[in-house]
N, C-alpha and C positions, 0 to 999 in steps of 0.2 A: 518348721515343726520338727521336733526331735523324733527320730524313728527308733523303734525298739525291735530287736531280733525276733523273728517268728518263733524261734525255739523257746522263747521266754514264756513259760506256761504257768508261772506262779500266780495263784489267785489273789484277788483283792480281798482284804480282810476288813470288815466293818465292825468295829468294837463300840458297843454302847457302854459308856462309863457313867458314873454318877454325875459328872460335871460336863459331859458333852460326848460327841461321837468322834472316833479316830478312824481314818482311812489309811491303810498301809498296803504297799505292793513293793516287792523286791525291785530295787533300782530306781525308785521314785521317792521324792520328798514326801514325808508324812503330812497329811491334811487333818487339821482339827477344826471341829465345829462346836461352838458353845451354844447350849440350848437357849440362853437368854439373848445373846448378841446376834445370832443367826447370820454369821459371816464365817468364811473360811480363812484360817490362818495357819502358820507353821509353828505356833506356840505349843509346848507340851501340855498334855492333860494328865492330872494326877489322881483322878477319881477311881473308885472301885469298879471293876469289870462286872457288868450286869448281864450282857447278852452279846452274841457274836454271830455274824453272817459271813458267807463267802460267795463270791461270784467271779467270773472270768474277766470282765471288763466293765468300766463305768461309761454309761451313755451321757449322764449329766444330771442336772437338778432343775426342779420346777417349784416355784413358790405357790402354795395354796393359801386360802384365807387364814388358816390357823397353824400351818406348819410348812416346812420345806421337805420335799420328797426327793430321795435319791433313787435313780434308776440304774440298776445293774443288770447285766446280761450273762447268759451262758452262750459261748460261741464255739463252732466247730469248723474245721477246714472244709471248704467246699470246692475251691478251684485253685490250681497252681499254674502260673504263667511264667515261664523262664525262671523257675525257682523262687518266684515271688508268690506268696500265699494270700488269698482272700478268704475271709471267714464269714459265715452267716450266723445270724442270731437264731437260736433255737428255744430260748426260754428267757423270760423277763421277770425281774423282781422290782417291786416298787416299795421302797422302805421309807416311812415317815421318820424324819430326824427329830425325834421327840423322846423325852424320858420314858423308858419302858413301862414304868409304873402307871403312866397316864395314857398309854397308847389306846387302851380299850375305851377311854373316855373321849376320844376325838369326836368333834362335832359330827353330826350325821352328814353334813355337807361334804366335809373332807373325806370321810369314808366312801361316800358315793363317787366322788371325783377320783379317788385312788383306783376304785374298781373300773371306772370308765377309761382311765389312762391305760390300765393294764389291758383291757379289751381292745382298745384302739391300737396299741403297740403289737398285740398278738396278731392282728390282721395284716400288719406290714411285713414285707420281706426286706430286712435290713442287713447291710454288709459293712465290714470294716477290714482294714489291713494295717499291719505294722511295717510292711515292706514298700508300699507304693501309695501314691496319692490317687485314690480311686475316684476323685472328683474330675480327673482329667482323662481324656482318651490317650491312647499310646502316642499319637503324633505330637500332642502337646507335652506329654511327659518327656519324650526324647529330644525335645527342643531345649531341655534343661530348664523348663519352666517350673518354678517352684511355687507359683501362685496357687491359691485354692479357689476353685470355681464355686462361688456361693450359691449358684443355682441348685447344686446337688449336695450342699453341706447341710444335711437334714437336721442335725441336732445342734446347730450353731447357737440358737437361743438358750439351749440348756447349759452352755458353757459360760454364760455371763457371770455367774457367781464365782467362777474359778479363772477369770480372765488372766490373772498373773501367774498361773500354774500350767505352763504349756505342756509339760510332760503328761498331764492328766487329760489333755484335750484330744481324744481319739475321734476321728471323723467317721460318721455313719452315713451311708447312702441308701436311699429307698429305691428299690427296683427289682431286677431279676438277673441272676447269673446261673448259667448251666454250661457244662462242657461235655464233649465226647471225643473219641479217638477215630481218625481216619486211618486208612492203611499207610504204610511207611512211617508209622509212629508220629503222625501229624496231629497236634492237639488243636481242637476247635472250641472256641468259647463265644457264647452270646451274652453280652453284658448290656443291660438297659438301665439308664439312670433317670429317675423321675425328678423333674424340676419342682422345687418347692416354692418358687416365687408366687405362683397362683394355683397351688394345689387345692384340690377339693373333691367333692362328690358331684354326681351328675346333675342334680337339679338345683344345687346351690352354687355351682361354679361352672359357667359356660362362657365361651367367647373370650375376648381380651379386655385388658384395661388400658388406660391412657398411656401408661409407660411402655406398652407393647408386649407385656407378659400375657400368655394365653393359657387356658385350662388344658389339663392333660397333655402337657408338653413332655416328651420323652426323647432322650438321645440314646440311640441303639447302636452299639459297636459290635461288629463281628470280627473276631481275632483268630488267626491261625498261627501256630508257633511250632518250631522244631529246632532243637539244638542251638537255641539262642537267636535264630532268625525269626522275625516277627512281621506279620502283615495285618493291617487293620483297615476296616471300612466303616464309616459312620453315616447313618441316615437319621432323620428326625421326624417326629409327628407333633401335631398340636392343633387344637380346634381353630376354626376360621378366625383370623386376626382382625375381627371387627367387634363392635360392642353389640351384643345380642343376648337373649335369654330364652328360657322355655316359655312357650305360649301358655298362658294361664288357663285357656279354655280347653286345652287338650287333656283328655281323661286317660287315654290308653297309650298314646304314642308321644314321646317327648319332642315335638316339632319345635324348630327354632323360630324365634320372633326377632326380626331386625329392629333395632332401636334408633329412632331418628335423633341424632345429636350432632352438634358441630365438631365433636371430638373424634369422629370416626377416622378422619385423616390422620390424626395424631396416633391413634392405635396402630393402624396398619403400617404407617411410615416408621414409627419407633420399632415395631416388631422386625421388619425386614432390614432396617439399618443395623440392628443388633446382630441379626443372623449373618449379614455380610461381614460385619466386623469380626465375628467369631469363626465363621466357616468359609468365607469367600463367596463365590457366586452361588445362586440358589435356583434350583428347579422346583417349582411349586406344582404339585399334582392335586387337583381338586376332584374328588370322587362323588360329589353331591349329585342328586337327581336334578336334571335340567327341566323338571316338570313337577307338578304337584306341590306339596307343602314345603319342599326344600328349595324350590326355584328362586324365591326371593333372596335367600342367603347366597345361593349360587350366583345370581346375577349381580348382587351387590359386591361380592368378592371380586368378580371380574371388573365391575365398574370402577371400584376404587383402585385396583391395580392398574387399570388402563389410564385412569385419571392422572396418576403420578408417574410420569415417564422417567423420573430420576431414580426410581427403585431398580429398574433394569432387571426384573425377575423373569425367568423363562417359565411361562405359565402354560399348563396343559390341563384341559378339562376332559374328564372321562366319566360319563354317566354309567356308573358300575352296574346298577340294577337294570338299566335298559340294555347295555351291551352284553351282560352276562345272564340275561333272562333265560329261563328254562334250563338252568345249570350249564350254559354254554361258557364255561370258564376258560375255554381255550381262546376266547376273544381277548383275553388279557394281553395276548401277544401284540395286538394292535397298539396298545398303549406302550408296551415295552419297546416296540420297534420305533415308535415316534420319538421317544426320549433317548434312544440308544446312542445316537451320534453325539448329542450334547453331553450325555452322562459319561461317555468315554473320555471326554476332555477333563473331567473332574479327577480321574485316576483314583488310586487308593494308596495308603501309606505302607511302605516296606523298608525294613532296616535289616542288614545282614548281621551275622554273628560276630563281626568285628566292630559293630557299632556304626557302620557307615550307612547313611540314609540313601536308599536306591530310588524311592518314589515318594511323592507327597500328595495327599489329597487336597485339592484346592477349591472344592465346591461341595455342596450338600443337596440331597434330595429331601424336600419337605412334602409329606403326604398327609392329607386329611380327608375324612368323611364328616358326618355330622358330629360325632363324638370321638373320632380317631380310634375306633375299636375294630369291628368285624371286617369291613371293607379295607381299612388301612392295614390290618394285619396281613391279609391275603397279598396285597400289592407289595408291602415291604418284604415279605418272605420271598416273593418272586424276584424282586430286585436283588435281595441278598444272595439268592442262588446264582443269578447271572454273574455277580461280582466274584462270588466264591470260586467259580470255575477259573476266572482269571488269576485269582490269588493262588490257587493250587498250581497253576502253570509256573508261577514264580518259584515254586518249590519242586519244579521238574517232574510233576505228575503228568504222565503222558495222556491219560484218558480221564480228565476230571469229572466228566458227566457220569462215567461208570463208578468212579470212586464215591461220588455223592449218592448215587442211586442205591448202592449196596449197604449204605449206612442208614439203617432205619431210625437211629436215635436223632439224626440231624433234623428231620422234619418234625419229629415229636418234640424236640426242644422248641422249635418255632411255635408249635401249637400250644405247648405249656406256657410259653411266653405270652401268647395271645390271651390265654385264660387269666393269667396273673394281672396283666394290664387292664383287662375288663373288670376283674373282681375288685381291684383297687378303686375303680371309678364308678362302677354301677352296683357292685355287690353280687354280680352274677358272672358265670363263665362266659367266654366269647362264643360267637356263632361262626359258622362256616369253617370250623377247625378240621372237619373231615377232609376238606380239600387240601388244607395245609399239611395234614399228616400223610394223605394217600395220593394226592395229585388229582383227585376226582371227587365228585359229590355223589352221595348215595342216600337211600331212603332213611337209613338209621340216622344219618347226619341231619337231614331235613326234619325228622321227628325230634331230635335233640334240640335243634334250633327253635322248634315250636314251643317246647317246654321252657326254654330260656326266655323266649319272647313273652310268654304268659307271666313268668316271674318278674320280668322287667315292667310289664304293664301293672302288675300288682303294686310294685314299688312306686310306680308313677301315680297311682291312686292314693297312696299313703305317704305323701312327700314329707310329712312331719318327721318321719324317721331320719330324714337327711339333715334337718336343722341342728339337732343336738350333736350328732357326730361331727358336723362341720365346725361347730363351736369348739368341740374337744380337739379337733385337728388344728385349729387356729391357736389353741392354748399350747399344744405341744410345740408348734413352730414359732411361738413367741409373738404372733400377730395380735393376740389379745392377752391380757395378763391380769392377775389380781393385784390391785394397788395396795401396797402396805400402808401408805398414809396419804390421804387425800389432802391437797392444799386447802388451806382455809379459804372460804368464799370471799373473805375481806381482802386477801392478799393478791387476788388475781385481777386482771384487767376487766374481765367480764364473766359473770356467773349467771347461768340460766337453769332453773330447776324444772323438773317435770316436762321435758321436751319429748314429744312422741316421734320416734324415729321409725321410718318404714324402709325396709330393705326390699326393693322391687326386683332385685336380681334373682331371687328365689322363684321357683315355679309358683308358689303361693306366697304372696307378700308377707313378710315377717315384721311384726310391729313390736317395739320395745320402748320402755320409758328410760330416758337417759338424763343425766345431770351434766351440763356442759361447762367447762372452764376454758378460758382463753388467757394464756400468759404471753410474755414477750416473745417466746419462741415456739410454744406448742398449742395445739388444739387437742383437747382431751374430752372423751365421753366416759362417764361412769354409768355402767348399766345397773339400774336401781335394783332389779330383782335378783340378778345372779351375783352381783358384787364384782364382776369383771370390769376391765378398763381397756379402752382403746385410745392410744395417744399417738400423735404424729406431729412432725415439724410443720410450722406454718408454711414453709417452702413447699411442702407436699400437697397443699391445698391449691387446686387449679382455679376454682371459682365457686362463688356462692350466689346463686341467682334467685331473685324474688319473682314469684309467679303472679298470676292475676289476683290471687288471694294473698295479700301481703303477710298473712300468718304462715304461709307455706314457703319454705326455702328448698332449693335443689343444691345439694352439696356435691361438687365434683372434686375428687382427689386423684393423685397419680396412681394409687394402688387399688382403686375400685373401677369397675366397668360402668355400670349404670349408676346414676347419681343416687345418693341417699336423700330421702324426703324428710324434712324436719318440720313438724307442726309446733309453732310457738303461739300460745293463745294471746299473749300480750304483744301487740303490733310494734310498739316502741322497742322491745327487746329483739324482735325479729330484724328490724332495721339496723340496730346496733351490731348484731352478729354479722349481718351481711357487710356492714361497713368495716368491721375489724378484719374480716377474712379477705376482703377485696382491696383494701387500701394500699397494700404493697404488692398487688398482683402484677408483676412485670414478666410473667412467664412467656418465653418465646416459643413458637412452634418448633417442631423437630427440624434440624438443619436440612434434611432431605425433602422438606415439604414446601411447595410453592403454592400458596393459597390464591394468588392474584391472577396468574396467567400460566397455564400449563404448557402453552406453546404448541409446537408441532409434535403431537404425541401419536405414535402409531397404535391404533386400537383395532387392528384388523380382526382380532378374535371377538370383538364386541359386535361389530357390524360388517361381517364379511361380504354381504351383498352390496355394500356401497363402494368401497375401495380399500386398498391396503394403507392409505394415508388419510386418516381422519383428524382434522385439526380441531382441538377442543380448547375453549377458553373457560376457565372457572373463576367466577367473580364472587367474592364474599363481601358482605356489607353489614357492619355492626350497627344495628338499629336502636341500641339501648338509649342513646342520648339524642336521637333525632325527634324533634318535637313538631316540626313543620315539614310539609311535603318537599322533597328535593325539586328545585326549579329546573327549567330546560337547560340552562347553562351548565349546571352540575352534571346533568344526565349526558349532555354532549361531551363533556370532559371525560367521563367514565367510559363512554362507548366509542370514543373516536378511534379512527384507524382500525376498526374491527373488521376482520375478513376471515373469521373462523367458520368452520362447518357447523359446529355445535357450540352453543353458549349455555352454560349452566350458571344460573344466578341464584345465590343463596343469601337469605337475610338471616342474620344471627341475632339471638336475644331479642326477638320481636315480641316480647311479653309485656308491652306497654298498654296503657289504657287508651283505646281508640278515641275516647271523648276528648283527649288532649289535642287532637288534630283539628285544624281549622275547617269549617264547612262540612261537606258531605264526603270528604276524602276517607276512603276505606283501605288502609294498608293491611296486608301487603299487595292486595290484588290490583289496586289502582296504580301502584308503582310498577308492577309487572306490565300492566296495560300501556302505561306511558312509554316504557322502554321498548315494548313491542312496536308501538306506533312510530317511535323515533327511528328504529332500525329499518322499518319498511319504508320510511319516507326518504331517508338519505343514503341508505346502504342496500346491499342485495336483500331481496325479500326473504323473510323467515316465516316458519310455521311454528306455532306454539303446540308442543307435543305432550307436555306433562306439567302439572302443577300439584304440589303437595305441601300441606301445612300441618304444624303441630302447635302446641302452646308456646314453644320457644324458637321454632325454626320454620322458615318457608323457603321452598325451592321451586324454580321453574326451569324447563329445558326448552330451548329454541333450536330448531333445525333448519338449515338453509332449504328453501323451497325446491331447488334443483335436486338436492340430495333426497328430499322427501319423495319427489316424483320417481326417482330411480328406485328407491326402496320399495315403494308401493306399486310401481309400474303404472302410474296414472299421469294424466296431463292436467 
């Protein structure tokens, strides 16, 4: 990407001519846009000048039903790091590229969309730079890494129309940047980048997807700099990397609801494999309550981390509300002490003013609470302060604790950061920020948190206000779009009209009517009411399962968490759609995932009262095509040479018709019973401790009797 000097402040001039629109900026190739053709070229325009606008920079373009809109911004310098300037957006202009004489006659739909786009953009904190690649942390930049991290390339979809004009493609990042000065002229910068892979609002985007992307994922980098010497430390946050949603029955508090699906392993494995590839080793801090409504998610997170020993994640659970009850925030030191030794091995990045790398960060701390807001903010600020003391020592500061304590801006920056992260996800400011600002909790802070809690509860009761903004956010990020021309129904492999699609990932299930097209390469949904379009490669479809009611399909894709429910009134079309989407499904599980035998996995944090070595075997069985009960020979083959402490047996896709089985056989319970009897007849005796079933999955957990006795202290 071509970089332009920071000093270049010439505005972009947008000229509306009688035959099209011309975009000009000093040092760049002119862009022309003809009204009829709706494409960008470098051909000259000769029409009469009708109107003219100016702005500082171009964010990009979005196609609406009746026009293309140009998004321009006004930016000002907000931070300078080693003579490299980062600017923030202070004003937005959304200009429809249409002949000025008919602008006022734009259809009502487009006018409303333009207003919504402007409002959504005004709520974001967006940044850009001509001097540096702000999608990368300093360690990645100093590796001479010229790649762009698409996780933080917020306006990438807005550049599709100008793909061939690189000089016009300026990257914007959504997040937070603020700086202050410590003594000895040391510059401190806090820079957070919000991941747009699974961005969204609280009740419309929670948990993870099959690809391992999670909601509210933020990379936070703390940078100190003086005379060309730079030090940086990165930590991350993100919601629990499992597939879950908001409990529909909750009126006031957004409690999490774990979703039973065979793809939970894919979600957590893909997530941590990506983190290890990007950051190195991972410390995972879980701040969820180990009691009450959060306990299920707390336990499932531990269970799936413990189940997959190949992830090798250092896991620490800290029940924040219990440990810090009655404002005893000093107890946070117990968590910091427990992670300190491992955290010190991760180090931080430092480069001297001659460009020589002195230290590198080789791991990352991942912190989460239920939504990665209030509790996460407190813990991340405490970790940041610990590391900052070490960073200042690198700059020969003799008493770093005193240096930090006399700078009141430092903790205010962290508190303002907490408010912005919360506002972008919930529409309210953060709680517990009085502790972040002052190092202690007070009555005024508790009162302020009460007001914020009431506001969040009100939003919880009126979740409809989340659905439209989420749709607008998806439009800005290019996840949905307005289709300029729908393929003819005769030209596609399969066309199904009036399909009722239910999105169960929302707190309140959202139903829309869609028109589905299947081509050789794509699965496409046209939303009948809004005119929007969702299209994906067939390779991004994981599975399409038929339920007990053959008119209802469950569609799993790489980019969604919970499946989309499709109701097709004509059963033959339902079967055709399932066939077309499943016929080439050869998708392998993530490379780090072993679904058949987990082996000798240390799960001491799961069952500390048993032993430090708990051997778990995890067996999955696809029941989709099993029409007769498995015989004794097959069961013996599956269960032979088993000597594990815990056996977790999972039956996948068990949504068959029980009437297809011979006699009185009742799957899956009879199959569980037969395995249980087999194990107790030929191997060490087991105790059945749990059975759980849904429409498409069944699980049972067997525990060795000797371990069960030790756990419960019984004979």
